N, C-alpha and C positions, 0 to 999 in steps of 0.2 A: 238847623243842627240836628235837633232831634229826628226828623223824618229821615235825614240821610243816614244816621246812626240806625235807624230801626229798620232801613232797606237793607243796610250792610248785615245786620244780625239776620236779618229773615233770608238772604242769600246765602250766609255761611250755614244757617241750619238747614236750608235746603240741599246744599252740596254735602252737608255732613250725613244728613238722613238717606239720600241717593248712595254715597259711598258705603254707608253702614249697611244698607239693604243689598247691594251689590256681594258684601263680602259675607254677610248672612246667608245669602242664597246661594253662593258657592261653595259655602262649608257645608250648608244641607244636600248639595248635590254630590258631595265627596261621599265615599262609604266603600264598602268591601264586600265581598262574597264569603260568609262563614259556611264551613261543613261541620254537620254534626251526625251523631247517630250513624256511625260506621259501621257496618255487618259485613264481615267476610266469611265466607264459606268455601272449603277447600274439598272436592271429591275427587275420589280415585276409582277407576275402573279397570277391572283386568280381564284376561281372557282365558277361557279354559282350553286344555289340551287340543280340541276340535276347532278351536276359533271363535267358538260362541262365546259371547261377554258374559261374564258372570254379576254382571251389575256394579253396584257401589260396594267397594272393599275398605277396610280400614287401614290394612297393610301397603304404605305407599311404596316399600321396595317391590312388591310383587305388581305394581300398576302398569299398565301400558298405555294408558289415557288419563288426563288430569283436567279436571271442571273448576275453574276458578269463577266466583261470582263476588261482586262487591255492590252494596246498596248503603246510599246515603242520602242526607238531605242536604239542601243548600238554602241559605237565607241571604238577598240582598238587601243590604243596610242600607243604601243611598236612595234617592228619589228619583234614579233613572234606570233605564233599562240597563243590564248589564250581560256580557256574553262571554259564555268559555266555547272553546273550539280547540280541534286538533288534540284529542283526549287520547291518551294512550297508556298502557300497563307496562312499566320496566320491572324487570326481574334481576335482580343483584345476587351475586355469590361475593360475599366481602363488599368490597368498593368496585368490581368490576361489573359492568353491565353484560348480561348473558342474552336477556331476550325483550324485546320492545315490540310490542303488539298495540292493533288498535281495536278495542273492546267492541262487543256487539251490545246493542241497548236491548235491553229484557222488555222495556215499554213498548217496543215496537214489534213485538212477537204477535204473529198471526199464522194461522194454518191454510193451506193450499192442499186439499185431498188428506192425503197421509204425511205432507212434509210441512215441517215447521220453518218458517221463514222469520229471521231476525235481521234487521238492519244496523250497519255499522254505526258507532257514536259518531256523530256530526257537531254541529252548532246547536247551541242553546241558548236562548233569550230568557233572561230570568226578569220578571217583572220586579217592579220596585217593591220593597217591605214584603217580600212573598216567600214562602219556603215551598220549594219543589224537590220531590224525590226522585231519585235516578236507581236504576239497577243495570249494571254492565255484566258481562260474563265472557269468559273466553274458553273454548275446548281446546286442548294440545292433545293430538294424537301421535306425533313422531317426537323421537328424543327428547324425551321428558324427564331425563335426568339431571340437566342444569335447573330445570324450573322447579322441580319437586324439592330439590336442595337449596332453594334460594333462601338467602339469608336476610334479603330486603325486599319490599315490593312497594313501589310508589305508584301511583294515579298522577300523571301529568296532564295539565292542560295550559292552554294559552288564554290569557285575559281579552277583553278588546283591544287592547293597545300591544297585543303580539308578545307580550311578555310571559314566558313559561313560569308556570306555579305549581308548587308539588304537594301532595297529599301524601303523608308518609301511612302506608295501610299495615306494613310489619316490619 
């Protein structure tokens, strides 16, 4: 009788240990992406009467071009790789979406002769327990009145499950 009871206790302990290990492993694989150290830079450019650029100016009402940059860090708190994709910048006036664009990834900037080439933001795999820095930008050269008067700017991305996530920039 003691051997049967000992065997039953051993089997129950093994099953309990297996289930507990599975639950703890599942919990350690869960996690999310945290964003921090968000820096935003707005630059306005104007034109002289002869069409030559004045460079960067402070008065946004005299601007003919607008250059927006955002730098941020991401941290993956899970034990698995996580992805962010379909990144876009959205500019709002009140609750009305006025402009949605795919930003350029400044980390891919390279020179080809006198031309500077920057790739569009695409898919980023974030390593487990790792901090990564991203720099996104976009230059607007036409019809910038809705953009420079935006009351809200969001960075939108999709997680690996295809769900949209929002980072409020302004």
